[in-house]
ZAFIDREN-827409 format. One record per residue: residue number from 1; residue in three letters; x, y, z of N, C-alpha, C, O in turn. Coordinates in Angstrom, 2 decimals, decimal comma. Example, Ala and Ser with C-alpha at 12.3 -4.5 7.8 and 13.67 -1.06 7.14 Angstrom:
<pts>
<pt><nr>1</nr><rest>ALA</rest><n_c1>13,19</n_c1><n_c2>-5,69</n_c2><n_c3>7,80</n_c3><ca_c1>12,30</ca_c1><ca_c2>-4,50</ca_c2><ca_c3>7,80</ca_c3><c_c1>13,20</c_c1><c_c2>-3,30</c_c2><c_c3>7,80</c_c3><o_c1>14,24</o_c1><o_c2>-3,32</o_c2><o_c3>8,46</o_c3></pt>
<pt><nr>2</nr><rest>SER</rest><n_c1>12,85</n_c1><n_c2>-2,25</n_c2><n_c3>7,08</n_c3><ca_c1>13,67</ca_c1><ca_c2>-1,06</ca_c2><ca_c3>7,14</ca_c3><c_c1>12,90</c_c1><c_c2>0,03</c_c2><c_c3>7,87</c_c3><o_c1>13,41</o_c1><o_c2>1,14</o_c2><o_c3>8,04</o_c3></pt>
</pts>
This chain:
<pts>
<pt><nr>1</nr><rest>UNK</rest><n_c1>176,95</n_c1><n_c2>-96,71</n_c2><n_c3>-35,05</n_c3><ca_c1>177,60</ca_c1><ca_c2>-96,09</ca_c2><ca_c3>-36,18</ca_c3><c_c1>176,99</c_c1><c_c2>-96,70</c_c2><c_c3>-37,44</c_c3><o_c1>176,87</o_c1><o_c2>-97,92</o_c2><o_c3>-37,55</o_c3></pt>
<pt><nr>2</nr><rest>UNK</rest><n_c1>176,61</n_c1><n_c2>-95,85</n_c2><n_c3>-38,36</n_c3><ca_c1>175,96</ca_c1><ca_c2>-96,29</ca_c2><ca_c3>-39,58</ca_c3><c_c1>176,72</c_c1><c_c2>-95,77</c_c2><c_c3>-40,79</c_c3><o_c1>177,48</o_c1><o_c2>-94,81</o_c2><o_c3>-40,69</o_c3></pt>
<pt><nr>3</nr><rest>UNK</rest><n_c1>176,51</n_c1><n_c2>-96,43</n_c2><n_c3>-41,92</n_c3><ca_c1>177,14</ca_c1><ca_c2>-96,02</ca_c2><ca_c3>-43,17</ca_c3><c_c1>176,29</c_c1><c_c2>-95,02</c_c2><c_c3>-43,92</c_c3><o_c1>175,51</o_c1><o_c2>-94,28</o_c2><o_c3>-43,32</o_c3></pt>
<pt><nr>4</nr><rest>UNK</rest><n_c1>176,44</n_c1><n_c2>-95,00</n_c2><n_c3>-45,23</n_c3><ca_c1>175,77</ca_c1><ca_c2>-94,02</ca_c2><ca_c3>-46,08</ca_c3><c_c1>174,25</c_c1><c_c2>-94,13</c_c2><c_c3>-46,08</c_c3><o_c1>173,57</o_c1><o_c2>-93,13</o_c2><o_c3>-46,30</o_c3></pt>
<pt><nr>5</nr><rest>UNK</rest><n_c1>173,72</n_c1><n_c2>-95,31</n_c2><n_c3>-45,85</n_c3><ca_c1>172,28</ca_c1><ca_c2>-95,51</ca_c2><ca_c3>-45,97</ca_c3><c_c1>171,54</c_c1><c_c2>-95,39</c_c2><c_c3>-44,64</c_c3><o_c1>170,55</o_c1><o_c2>-96,09</o_c2><o_c3>-44,43</o_c3></pt>
<pt><nr>6</nr><rest>UNK</rest><n_c1>171,98</n_c1><n_c2>-94,54</n_c2><n_c3>-43,75</n_c3><ca_c1>171,36</ca_c1><ca_c2>-94,46</ca_c2><ca_c3>-42,43</ca_c3><c_c1>169,92</c_c1><c_c2>-93,94</c_c2><c_c3>-42,52</c_c3><o_c1>169,09</o_c1><o_c2>-94,35</o_c2><o_c3>-41,71</o_c3></pt>
<pt><nr>7</nr><rest>UNK</rest><n_c1>169,60</n_c1><n_c2>-93,07</n_c2><n_c3>-43,46</n_c3><ca_c1>168,24</ca_c1><ca_c2>-92,56</ca_c2><ca_c3>-43,57</ca_c3><c_c1>167,27</c_c1><c_c2>-93,66</c_c2><c_c3>-43,99</c_c3><o_c1>166,13</o_c1><o_c2>-93,69</o_c2><o_c3>-43,53</o_c3></pt>
<pt><nr>8</nr><rest>UNK</rest><n_c1>167,71</n_c1><n_c2>-94,56</n_c2><n_c3>-44,84</n_c3><ca_c1>166,87</ca_c1><ca_c2>-95,70</ca_c2><ca_c3>-45,22</ca_c3><c_c1>166,64</c_c1><c_c2>-96,62</c_c2><c_c3>-44,02</c_c3><o_c1>165,53</o_c1><o_c2>-97,12</o_c2><o_c3>-43,83</o_c3></pt>
<pt><nr>9</nr><rest>UNK</rest><n_c1>167,67</n_c1><n_c2>-96,83</n_c2><n_c3>-43,23</n_c3><ca_c1>167,53</ca_c1><ca_c2>-97,68</ca_c2><ca_c3>-42,05</ca_c3><c_c1>166,61</c_c1><c_c2>-97,04</c_c2><c_c3>-41,02</c_c3><o_c1>165,86</o_c1><o_c2>-97,75</o_c2><o_c3>-40,34</o_c3></pt>
<pt><nr>10</nr><rest>UNK</rest><n_c1>166,65</n_c1><n_c2>-95,74</n_c2><n_c3>-40,89</n_c3><ca_c1>165,76</ca_c1><ca_c2>-95,04</ca_c2><ca_c3>-39,96</ca_c3><c_c1>164,32</c_c1><c_c2>-95,23</c_c2><c_c3>-40,40</c_c3><o_c1>163,45</o_c1><o_c2>-95,50</o_c2><o_c3>-39,57</o_c3></pt>
<pt><nr>11</nr><rest>UNK</rest><n_c1>164,06</n_c1><n_c2>-95,08</n_c2><n_c3>-41,69</n_c3><ca_c1>162,70</ca_c1><ca_c2>-95,26</ca_c2><ca_c3>-42,21</ca_c3><c_c1>162,19</c_c1><c_c2>-96,67</c_c2><c_c3>-41,96</c_c3><o_c1>161,04</o_c1><o_c2>-96,86</o_c2><o_c3>-41,58</o_c3></pt>
<pt><nr>12</nr><rest>UNK</rest><n_c1>163,04</n_c1><n_c2>-97,66</n_c2><n_c3>-42,16</n_c3><ca_c1>162,60</ca_c1><ca_c2>-99,05</ca_c2><ca_c3>-41,96</ca_c3><c_c1>162,44</c_c1><c_c2>-99,39</c_c2><c_c3>-40,48</c_c3><o_c1>161,77</o_c1><o_c2>-100,36</o_c2><o_c3>-40,15</o_c3></pt>
<pt><nr>13</nr><rest>UNK</rest><n_c1>163,05</n_c1><n_c2>-98,61</n_c2><n_c3>-39,59</n_c3><ca_c1>162,98</ca_c1><ca_c2>-98,90</ca_c2><ca_c3>-38,15</ca_c3><c_c1>161,93</c_c1><c_c2>-98,06</c_c2><c_c3>-37,42</c_c3><o_c1>161,82</o_c1><o_c2>-98,15</o_c2><o_c3>-36,20</o_c3></pt>
<pt><nr>14</nr><rest>UNK</rest><n_c1>161,17</n_c1><n_c2>-97,24</n_c2><n_c3>-38,14</n_c3><ca_c1>160,21</ca_c1><ca_c2>-96,36</ca_c2><ca_c3>-37,48</ca_c3><c_c1>159,17</c_c1><c_c2>-97,12</c_c2><c_c3>-36,66</c_c3><o_c1>158,83</o_c1><o_c2>-96,70</o_c2><o_c3>-35,55</o_c3></pt>
<pt><nr>15</nr><rest>UNK</rest><n_c1>158,68</n_c1><n_c2>-98,23</n_c2><n_c3>-37,17</n_c3><ca_c1>157,70</ca_c1><ca_c2>-99,02</ca_c2><ca_c3>-36,43</ca_c3><c_c1>158,30</c_c1><c_c2>-99,56</c_c2><c_c3>-35,13</c_c3><o_c1>157,68</o_c1><o_c2>-99,46</o_c2><o_c3>-34,08</o_c3></pt>
<pt><nr>16</nr><rest>UNK</rest><n_c1>159,49</n_c1><n_c2>-100,11</n_c2><n_c3>-35,20</n_c3><ca_c1>160,15</ca_c1><ca_c2>-100,64</ca_c2><ca_c3>-34,00</ca_c3><c_c1>160,44</c_c1><c_c2>-99,52</c_c2><c_c3>-33,00</c_c3><o_c1>160,27</o_c1><o_c2>-99,71</o_c2><o_c3>-31,80</o_c3></pt>
<pt><nr>17</nr><rest>UNK</rest><n_c1>160,86</n_c1><n_c2>-98,36</n_c2><n_c3>-33,49</n_c3><ca_c1>161,13</ca_c1><ca_c2>-97,25</ca_c2><ca_c3>-32,59</ca_c3><c_c1>159,85</c_c1><c_c2>-96,79</c_c2><c_c3>-31,89</c_c3><o_c1>159,87</o_c1><o_c2>-96,42</o_c2><o_c3>-30,72</o_c3></pt>
<pt><nr>18</nr><rest>UNK</rest><n_c1>158,75</n_c1><n_c2>-96,82</n_c2><n_c3>-32,61</n_c3><ca_c1>157,46</ca_c1><ca_c2>-96,43</ca_c2><ca_c3>-32,02</ca_c3><c_c1>157,04</c_c1><c_c2>-97,44</c_c2><c_c3>-30,95</c_c3><o_c1>156,60</o_c1><o_c2>-97,04</o_c2><o_c3>-29,87</o_c3></pt>
<pt><nr>19</nr><rest>UNK</rest><n_c1>157,18</n_c1><n_c2>-98,72</n_c2><n_c3>-31,23</n_c3><ca_c1>156,82</ca_c1><ca_c2>-99,77</ca_c2><ca_c3>-30,27</ca_c3><c_c1>157,69</c_c1><c_c2>-99,67</c_c2><c_c3>-29,02</c_c3><o_c1>157,20</o_c1><o_c2>-99,88</o_c2><o_c3>-27,91</o_c3></pt>
<pt><nr>20</nr><rest>UNK</rest><n_c1>158,95</n_c1><n_c2>-99,36</n_c2><n_c3>-29,20</n_c3><ca_c1>159,90</ca_c1><ca_c2>-99,30</ca_c2><ca_c3>-28,08</ca_c3><c_c1>159,96</c_c1><c_c2>-97,92</c_c2><c_c3>-27,41</c_c3><o_c1>160,83</o_c1><o_c2>-97,67</o_c2><o_c3>-26,57</o_c3></pt>
<pt><nr>21</nr><rest>UNK</rest><n_c1>159,04</n_c1><n_c2>-97,03</n_c2><n_c3>-27,79</n_c3><ca_c1>158,92</ca_c1><ca_c2>-95,69</ca_c2><ca_c3>-27,18</ca_c3><c_c1>160,21</c_c1><c_c2>-94,88</c_c2><c_c3>-27,26</c_c3><o_c1>160,66</o_c1><o_c2>-94,31</o_c2><o_c3>-26,27</o_c3></pt>
<pt><nr>22</nr><rest>UNK</rest><n_c1>160,79</n_c1><n_c2>-94,84</n_c2><n_c3>-28,44</n_c3><ca_c1>161,99</ca_c1><ca_c2>-94,03</ca_c2><ca_c3>-28,61</ca_c3><c_c1>161,89</c_c1><c_c2>-93,25</c_c2><c_c3>-29,92</c_c3><o_c1>161,08</o_c1><o_c2>-93,57</o_c2><o_c3>-30,79</o_c3></pt>
<pt><nr>23</nr><rest>UNK</rest><n_c1>162,72</n_c1><n_c2>-92,23</n_c2><n_c3>-30,04</n_c3><ca_c1>162,71</ca_c1><ca_c2>-91,42</ca_c2><ca_c3>-31,25</ca_c3><c_c1>164,12</c_c1><c_c2>-90,94</c_c2><c_c3>-31,56</c_c3><o_c1>164,99</o_c1><o_c2>-90,87</o_c2><o_c3>-30,68</o_c3></pt>
<pt><nr>24</nr><rest>UNK</rest><n_c1>164,32</n_c1><n_c2>-90,61</n_c2><n_c3>-32,81</n_c3><ca_c1>165,61</ca_c1><ca_c2>-90,10</ca_c2><ca_c3>-33,25</ca_c3><c_c1>165,75</c_c1><c_c2>-88,67</c_c2><c_c3>-32,78</c_c3><o_c1>164,91</o_c1><o_c2>-87,82</o_c2><o_c3>-33,07</o_c3></pt>
<pt><nr>25</nr><rest>UNK</rest><n_c1>166,82</n_c1><n_c2>-88,39</n_c2><n_c3>-32,07</n_c3><ca_c1>167,05</ca_c1><ca_c2>-87,05</ca_c2><ca_c3>-31,54</ca_c3><c_c1>168,01</c_c1><c_c2>-86,26</c_c2><c_c3>-32,42</c_c3><o_c1>167,79</o_c1><o_c2>-85,07</o_c2><o_c3>-32,66</o_c3></pt>
<pt><nr>26</nr><rest>UNK</rest><n_c1>169,06</n_c1><n_c2>-86,91</n_c2><n_c3>-32,90</n_c3><ca_c1>170,06</ca_c1><ca_c2>-86,19</ca_c2><ca_c3>-33,69</ca_c3><c_c1>170,86</c_c1><c_c2>-87,16</c_c2><c_c3>-34,53</c_c3><o_c1>170,98</o_c1><o_c2>-88,34</o_c2><o_c3>-34,19</o_c3></pt>
<pt><nr>27</nr><rest>UNK</rest><n_c1>171,40</n_c1><n_c2>-86,67</n_c2><n_c3>-35,64</n_c3><ca_c1>172,29</ca_c1><ca_c2>-87,44</ca_c2><ca_c3>-36,49</ca_c3><c_c1>173,61</c_c1><c_c2>-86,67</c_c2><c_c3>-36,59</c_c3><o_c1>173,62</o_c1><o_c2>-85,50</o_c2><o_c3>-36,95</o_c3></pt>
<pt><nr>28</nr><rest>UNK</rest><n_c1>174,69</n_c1><n_c2>-87,34</n_c2><n_c3>-36,27</n_c3><ca_c1>176,02</ca_c1><ca_c2>-86,74</ca_c2><ca_c3>-36,36</ca_c3><c_c1>176,74</c_c1><c_c2>-87,38</c_c2><c_c3>-37,54</c_c3><o_c1>177,03</o_c1><o_c2>-88,58</o_c2><o_c3>-37,51</o_c3></pt>
<pt><nr>29</nr><rest>UNK</rest><n_c1>177,03</n_c1><n_c2>-86,61</n_c2><n_c3>-38,57</n_c3><ca_c1>177,72</ca_c1><ca_c2>-87,10</ca_c2><ca_c3>-39,76</ca_c3><c_c1>179,20</c_c1><c_c2>-86,70</c_c2><c_c3>-39,70</c_c3><o_c1>179,54</o_c1><o_c2>-85,60</o_c2><o_c3>-39,27</o_c3></pt>
<pt><nr>30</nr><rest>UNK</rest><n_c1>180,05</n_c1><n_c2>-87,60</n_c2><n_c3>-40,15</n_c3><ca_c1>181,47</ca_c1><ca_c2>-87,29</ca_c2><ca_c3>-40,24</ca_c3><c_c1>182,11</c_c1><c_c2>-88,16</c_c2><c_c3>-41,30</c_c3><o_c1>181,54</o_c1><o_c2>-89,17</o_c2><o_c3>-41,73</o_c3></pt>
<pt><nr>31</nr><rest>UNK</rest><n_c1>183,32</n_c1><n_c2>-87,77</n_c2><n_c3>-41,72</n_c3><ca_c1>184,06</ca_c1><ca_c2>-88,48</ca_c2><ca_c3>-42,76</ca_c3><c_c1>185,32</c_c1><c_c2>-89,09</c_c2><c_c3>-42,16</c_c3><o_c1>186,02</o_c1><o_c2>-88,46</o_c2><o_c3>-41,37</o_c3></pt>
<pt><nr>32</nr><rest>UNK</rest><n_c1>185,60</n_c1><n_c2>-90,32</n_c2><n_c3>-42,55</n_c3><ca_c1>186,83</ca_c1><ca_c2>-91,01</ca_c2><ca_c3>-42,17</ca_c3><c_c1>187,73</c_c1><c_c2>-91,07</c_c2><c_c3>-43,39</c_c3><o_c1>187,31</o_c1><o_c2>-91,52</o_c2><o_c3>-44,46</o_c3></pt>
<pt><nr>33</nr><rest>UNK</rest><n_c1>188,94</n_c1><n_c2>-90,64</n_c2><n_c3>-43,24</n_c3><ca_c1>189,88</ca_c1><ca_c2>-90,68</ca_c2><ca_c3>-44,35</ca_c3><c_c1>190,96</c_c1><c_c2>-91,71</c_c2><c_c3>-44,05</c_c3><o_c1>191,63</o_c1><o_c2>-91,65</o_c2><o_c3>-43,02</o_c3></pt>
<pt><nr>34</nr><rest>UNK</rest><n_c1>191,12</n_c1><n_c2>-92,65</n_c2><n_c3>-44,97</n_c3><ca_c1>192,19</ca_c1><ca_c2>-93,63</ca_c2><ca_c3>-44,87</ca_c3><c_c1>193,18</c_c1><c_c2>-93,35</c_c2><c_c3>-45,99</c_c3><o_c1>193,03</o_c1><o_c2>-92,38</o_c2><o_c3>-46,73</o_c3></pt>
<pt><nr>35</nr><rest>UNK</rest><n_c1>194,18</n_c1><n_c2>-94,17</n_c2><n_c3>-46,10</n_c3><ca_c1>195,18</ca_c1><ca_c2>-93,96</ca_c2><ca_c3>-47,16</ca_c3><c_c1>194,59</c_c1><c_c2>-94,21</c_c2><c_c3>-48,54</c_c3><o_c1>195,06</o_c1><o_c2>-93,64</o_c2><o_c3>-49,52</o_c3></pt>
<pt><nr>36</nr><rest>UNK</rest><n_c1>193,58</n_c1><n_c2>-95,06</n_c2><n_c3>-48,63</n_c3><ca_c1>193,05</ca_c1><ca_c2>-95,43</ca_c2><ca_c3>-49,94</ca_c3><c_c1>191,66</c_c1><c_c2>-94,90</c_c2><c_c3>-50,24</c_c3><o_c1>191,27</o_c1><o_c2>-94,84</o_c2><o_c3>-51,40</o_c3></pt>
<pt><nr>37</nr><rest>UNK</rest><n_c1>190,89</n_c1><n_c2>-94,51</n_c2><n_c3>-49,21</n_c3><ca_c1>189,52</ca_c1><ca_c2>-94,09</ca_c2><ca_c3>-49,47</ca_c3><c_c1>189,01</c_c1><c_c2>-93,13</c_c2><c_c3>-48,40</c_c3><o_c1>189,61</o_c1><o_c2>-92,96</o_c2><o_c3>-47,34</o_c3></pt>
<pt><nr>38</nr><rest>UNK</rest><n_c1>187,87</n_c1><n_c2>-92,51</n_c2><n_c3>-48,71</n_c3><ca_c1>187,20</ca_c1><ca_c2>-91,64</ca_c2><ca_c3>-47,77</ca_c3><c_c1>185,81</c_c1><c_c2>-92,22</c_c2><c_c3>-47,50</c_c3><o_c1>185,05</o_c1><o_c2>-92,47</o_c2><o_c3>-48,43</o_c3></pt>
<pt><nr>39</nr><rest>UNK</rest><n_c1>185,49</n_c1><n_c2>-92,42</n_c2><n_c3>-46,24</n_c3><ca_c1>184,24</ca_c1><ca_c2>-93,06</ca_c2><ca_c3>-45,85</ca_c3><c_c1>183,36</c_c1><c_c2>-92,09</c_c2><c_c3>-45,08</c_c3><o_c1>183,84</o_c1><o_c2>-91,36</o_c2><o_c3>-44,22</o_c3></pt>
<pt><nr>40</nr><rest>UNK</rest><n_c1>182,07</n_c1><n_c2>-92,07</n_c2><n_c3>-45,39</n_c3><ca_c1>181,11</ca_c1><ca_c2>-91,26</ca_c2><ca_c3>-44,64</ca_c3><c_c1>180,42</c_c1><c_c2>-92,15</c_c2><c_c3>-43,62</c_c3><o_c1>179,98</o_c1><o_c2>-93,26</o_c2><o_c3>-43,94</o_c3></pt>
<pt><nr>41</nr><rest>UNK</rest><n_c1>180,31</n_c1><n_c2>-91,67</n_c2><n_c3>-42,40</n_c3><ca_c1>179,67</ca_c1><ca_c2>-92,42</ca_c2><ca_c3>-41,33</ca_c3><c_c1>178,74</c_c1><c_c2>-91,49</c_c2><c_c3>-40,56</c_c3><o_c1>178,89</o_c1><o_c2>-90,27</o_c2><o_c3>-40,60</o_c3></pt>
<pt><nr>42</nr><rest>UNK</rest><n_c1>177,77</n_c1><n_c2>-92,09</n_c2><n_c3>-39,87</n_c3><ca_c1>176,81</ca_c1><ca_c2>-91,33</ca_c2><ca_c3>-39,07</ca_c3><c_c1>176,62</c_c1><c_c2>-92,02</c_c2><c_c3>-37,73</c_c3><o_c1>176,61</o_c1><o_c2>-93,25</o_c2><o_c3>-37,64</o_c3></pt>
<pt><nr>43</nr><rest>UNK</rest><n_c1>176,47</n_c1><n_c2>-91,22</n_c2><n_c3>-36,71</n_c3><ca_c1>176,10</ca_c1><ca_c2>-91,71</ca_c2><ca_c3>-35,39</ca_c3><c_c1>174,70</c_c1><c_c2>-91,20</c_c2><c_c3>-35,11</c_c3><o_c1>174,43</o_c1><o_c2>-90,00</o_c2><o_c3>-35,23</o_c3></pt>
<pt><nr>44</nr><rest>UNK</rest><n_c1>173,80</n_c1><n_c2>-92,12</n_c2><n_c3>-34,75</n_c3><ca_c1>172,41</ca_c1><ca_c2>-91,77</ca_c2><ca_c3>-34,49</ca_c3><c_c1>172,20</c_c1><c_c2>-91,67</c_c2><c_c3>-32,99</c_c3><o_c1>172,52</o_c1><o_c2>-92,59</o_c2><o_c3>-32,24</o_c3></pt>
<pt><nr>45</nr><rest>UNK</rest><n_c1>171,65</n_c1><n_c2>-90,55</n_c2><n_c3>-32,56</n_c3><ca_c1>171,31</ca_c1><ca_c2>-90,37</ca_c2><ca_c3>-31,15</ca_c3><c_c1>169,81</c_c1><c_c2>-90,65</c_c2><c_c3>-31,00</c_c3><o_c1>168,98</o_c1><o_c2>-89,90</o_c2><o_c3>-31,52</o_c3></pt>
<pt><nr>46</nr><rest>UNK</rest><n_c1>169,48</n_c1><n_c2>-91,71</n_c2><n_c3>-30,31</n_c3><ca_c1>168,09</ca_c1><ca_c2>-92,13</ca_c2><ca_c3>-30,13</ca_c3><c_c1>167,76</c_c1><c_c2>-92,04</c_c2><c_c3>-28,65</c_c3><o_c1>168,49</o_c1><o_c2>-92,55</o_c2><o_c3>-27,80</o_c3></pt>
<pt><nr>47</nr><rest>UNK</rest><n_c1>166,65</n_c1><n_c2>-91,38</n_c2><n_c3>-28,34</n_c3><ca_c1>166,26</ca_c1><ca_c2>-91,22</ca_c2><ca_c3>-26,93</ca_c3><c_c1>164,97</c_c1><c_c2>-91,98</c_c2><c_c3>-26,65</c_c3><o_c1>164,11</o_c1><o_c2>-92,11</o_c2><o_c3>-27,53</o_c3></pt>
<pt><nr>48</nr><rest>UNK</rest><n_c1>164,84</n_c1><n_c2>-92,46</n_c2><n_c3>-25,44</n_c3><ca_c1>163,63</ca_c1><ca_c2>-93,14</ca_c2><ca_c3>-24,99</ca_c3><c_c1>162,79</c_c1><c_c2>-92,10</c_c2><c_c3>-24,26</c_c3><o_c1>163,28</o_c1><o_c2>-91,44</o_c2><o_c3>-23,34</o_c3></pt>
<pt><nr>49</nr><rest>UNK</rest><n_c1>161,53</n_c1><n_c2>-91,95</n_c2><n_c3>-24,66</n_c3><ca_c1>160,69</ca_c1><ca_c2>-90,92</ca_c2><ca_c3>-24,07</ca_c3><c_c1>159,64</c_c1><c_c2>-91,47</c_c2><c_c3>-23,10</c_c3><o_c1>158,92</o_c1><o_c2>-90,71</o_c2><o_c3>-22,46</o_c3></pt>
<pt><nr>50</nr><rest>UNK</rest><n_c1>159,55</n_c1><n_c2>-92,78</n_c2><n_c3>-23,00</n_c3><ca_c1>158,55</ca_c1><ca_c2>-93,39</ca_c2><ca_c3>-22,14</ca_c3><c_c1>159,04</c_c1><c_c2>-94,78</c_c2><c_c3>-21,74</c_c3><o_c1>159,82</o_c1><o_c2>-95,40</o_c2><o_c3>-22,46</o_c3></pt>
<pt><nr>51</nr><rest>UNK</rest><n_c1>158,58</n_c1><n_c2>-95,27</n_c2><n_c3>-20,59</n_c3><ca_c1>158,99</ca_c1><ca_c2>-96,59</ca_c2><ca_c3>-20,11</ca_c3><c_c1>158,47</c_c1><c_c2>-97,68</c_c2><c_c3>-21,05</c_c3><o_c1>157,39</o_c1><o_c2>-97,55</o_c2><o_c3>-21,63</o_c3></pt>
<pt><nr>52</nr><rest>UNK</rest><n_c1>159,25</n_c1><n_c2>-98,74</n_c2><n_c3>-21,20</n_c3><ca_c1>158,85</ca_c1><ca_c2>-99,87</ca_c2><ca_c3>-22,04</ca_c3><c_c1>157,73</c_c1><c_c2>-100,67</c_c2><c_c3>-21,39</c_c3><o_c1>157,56</o_c1><o_c2>-100,66</o_c2><o_c3>-20,17</o_c3></pt>
<pt><nr>53</nr><rest>UNK</rest><n_c1>156,98</n_c1><n_c2>-101,36</n_c2><n_c3>-22,22</n_c3><ca_c1>155,97</ca_c1><ca_c2>-102,28</ca_c2><ca_c3>-21,71</ca_c3><c_c1>156,67</c_c1><c_c2>-103,45</c_c2><c_c3>-21,02</c_c3><o_c1>157,84</o_c1><o_c2>-103,72</o_c2><o_c3>-21,28</o_c3></pt>
<pt><nr>54</nr><rest>UNK</rest><n_c1>155,96</n_c1><n_c2>-104,13</n_c2><n_c3>-20,15</n_c3><ca_c1>156,56</ca_c1><ca_c2>-105,23</ca_c2><ca_c3>-19,39</ca_c3><c_c1>156,96</c_c1><c_c2>-106,42</c_c2><c_c3>-20,26</c_c3><o_c1>157,79</o_c1><o_c2>-107,23</o_c2><o_c3>-19,84</o_c3></pt>
<pt><nr>55</nr><rest>UNK</rest><n_c1>156,39</n_c1><n_c2>-106,54</n_c2><n_c3>-21,46</n_c3><ca_c1>156,74</ca_c1><ca_c2>-107,68</ca_c2><ca_c3>-22,32</ca_c3><c_c1>158,10</c_c1><c_c2>-107,51</c_c2><c_c3>-23,01</c_c3><o_c1>158,55</o_c1><o_c2>-108,42</o_c2><o_c3>-23,71</o_c3></pt>
<pt><nr>56</nr><rest>UNK</rest><n_c1>158,76</n_c1><n_c2>-106,37</n_c2><n_c3>-22,83</n_c3><ca_c1>160,09</ca_c1><ca_c2>-106,15</ca_c2><ca_c3>-23,39</ca_c3><c_c1>161,10</c_c1><c_c2>-106,07</c_c2><c_c3>-22,27</c_c3><o_c1>160,75</o_c1><o_c2>-105,55</o_c2><o_c3>-21,22</o_c3></pt>
<pt><nr>57</nr><rest>UNK</rest><n_c1>162,31</n_c1><n_c2>-106,54</n_c2><n_c3>-22,39</n_c3><ca_c1>162,87</ca_c1><ca_c2>-107,20</ca_c2><ca_c3>-23,58</ca_c3><c_c1>162,34</c_c1><c_c2>-108,62</c_c2><c_c3>-23,72</c_c3><o_c1>162,01</o_c1><o_c2>-109,28</o_c2><o_c3>-22,73</o_c3></pt>
<pt><nr>58</nr><rest>UNK</rest><n_c1>162,26</n_c1><n_c2>-109,07</n_c2><n_c3>-24,96</n_c3><ca_c1>161,78</ca_c1><ca_c2>-110,41</ca_c2><ca_c3>-25,27</ca_c3><c_c1>162,96</c_c1><c_c2>-111,38</c_c2><c_c3>-25,32</c_c3><o_c1>164,11</o_c1><o_c2>-110,97</o_c2><o_c3>-25,45</o_c3></pt>
<pt><nr>59</nr><rest>UNK</rest><n_c1>162,66</n_c1><n_c2>-112,66</n_c2><n_c3>-25,22</n_c3><ca_c1>163,76</ca_c1><ca_c2>-113,63</ca_c2><ca_c3>-25,32</ca_c3><c_c1>164,17</c_c1><c_c2>-113,79</c_c2><c_c3>-26,79</c_c3><o_c1>163,45</o_c1><o_c2>-113,37</o_c2><o_c3>-27,70</o_c3></pt>
<pt><nr>60</nr><rest>UNK</rest><n_c1>165,30</n_c1><n_c2>-114,39</n_c2><n_c3>-27,01</n_c3><ca_c1>165,88</ca_c1><ca_c2>-114,47</ca_c2><ca_c3>-28,36</ca_c3><c_c1>164,98</c_c1><c_c2>-115,19</c_c2><c_c3>-29,36</c_c3><o_c1>164,89</o_c1><o_c2>-114,79</o_c2><o_c3>-30,52</o_c3></pt>
<pt><nr>61</nr><rest>UNK</rest><n_c1>164,31</n_c1><n_c2>-116,25</n_c2><n_c3>-28,91</n_c3><ca_c1>163,43</ca_c1><ca_c2>-117,00</ca_c2><ca_c3>-29,80</ca_c3><c_c1>162,28</c_c1><c_c2>-116,14</c_c2><c_c3>-30,32</c_c3><o_c1>161,94</o_c1><o_c2>-116,21</o_c2><o_c3>-31,50</o_c3></pt>
<pt><nr>62</nr><rest>UNK</rest><n_c1>161,68</n_c1><n_c2>-115,33</n_c2><n_c3>-29,45</n_c3><ca_c1>160,61</ca_c1><ca_c2>-114,45</ca_c2><ca_c3>-29,87</ca_c3><c_c1>161,11</c_c1><c_c2>-113,38</c_c2><c_c3>-30,83</c_c3><o_c1>160,44</o_c1><o_c2>-113,06</o_c2><o_c3>-31,82</o_c3></pt>
<pt><nr>63</nr><rest>UNK</rest><n_c1>162,28</n_c1><n_c2>-112,82</n_c2><n_c3>-30,56</n_c3><ca_c1>162,83</ca_c1><ca_c2>-111,79</ca_c2><ca_c3>-31,44</ca_c3><c_c1>163,08</c_c1><c_c2>-112,35</c_c2><c_c3>-32,84</c_c3><o_c1>162,84</o_c1><o_c2>-111,67</o_c2><o_c3>-33,84</o_c3></pt>
<pt><nr>64</nr><rest>UNK</rest><n_c1>163,55</n_c1><n_c2>-113,59</n_c2><n_c3>-32,89</n_c3><ca_c1>163,87</ca_c1><ca_c2>-114,20</ca_c2><ca_c3>-34,17</ca_c3><c_c1>162,60</c_c1><c_c2>-114,55</c_c2><c_c3>-34,95</c_c3><o_c1>162,55</o_c1><o_c2>-114,35</o_c2><o_c3>-36,16</o_c3></pt>
<pt><nr>65</nr><rest>UNK</rest><n_c1>161,59</n_c1><n_c2>-115,07</n_c2><n_c3>-34,26</n_c3><ca_c1>160,35</ca_c1><ca_c2>-115,48</ca_c2><ca_c3>-34,93</ca_c3><c_c1>159,47</c_c1><c_c2>-114,31</c_c2><c_c3>-35,33</c_c3><o_c1>158,87</o_c1><o_c2>-114,33</o_c2><o_c3>-36,40</o_c3></pt>
<pt><nr>66</nr><rest>UNK</rest><n_c1>159,40</n_c1><n_c2>-113,30</n_c2><n_c3>-34,49</n_c3><ca_c1>158,53</ca_c1><ca_c2>-112,15</ca_c2><ca_c3>-34,74</ca_c3><c_c1>159,30</c_c1><c_c2>-110,85</c_c2><c_c3>-34,52</c_c3><o_c1>159,18</o_c1><o_c2>-110,23</o_c2><o_c3>-33,46</o_c3></pt>
<pt><nr>67</nr><rest>UNK</rest><n_c1>160,10</n_c1><n_c2>-110,42</n_c2><n_c3>-35,50</n_c3><ca_c1>160,81</ca_c1><ca_c2>-109,14</ca_c2><ca_c3>-35,34</ca_c3><c_c1>159,84</c_c1><c_c2>-107,97</c_c2><c_c3>-35,29</c_c3><o_c1>158,73</o_c1><o_c2>-108,06</o_c2><o_c3>-35,82</o_c3></pt>
<pt><nr>68</nr><rest>UNK</rest><n_c1>160,26</n_c1><n_c2>-106,91</n_c2><n_c3>-34,68</n_c3><ca_c1>159,40</ca_c1><ca_c2>-105,72</ca_c2><ca_c3>-34,59</ca_c3><c_c1>159,28</c_c1><c_c2>-105,11</c_c2><c_c3>-35,96</c_c3><o_c1>158,60</o_c1><o_c2>-104,10</o_c2><o_c3>-36,12</o_c3></pt>
</pts>
């Protein structure tokens, strides 16, 4: 679930999505209404189109030192 800036996050994650062999399939937008405010949220449907390389998943230390 993402907030208002989901398109910016998608753009910044394109390289990682390409490395991990996945792509954005659909975006579902909806509004949440509370007593005090109205919030826009999005659910991103991401599909994997090819098997991952054997080096993934990486251990936590590698992810932290070299993010995708």
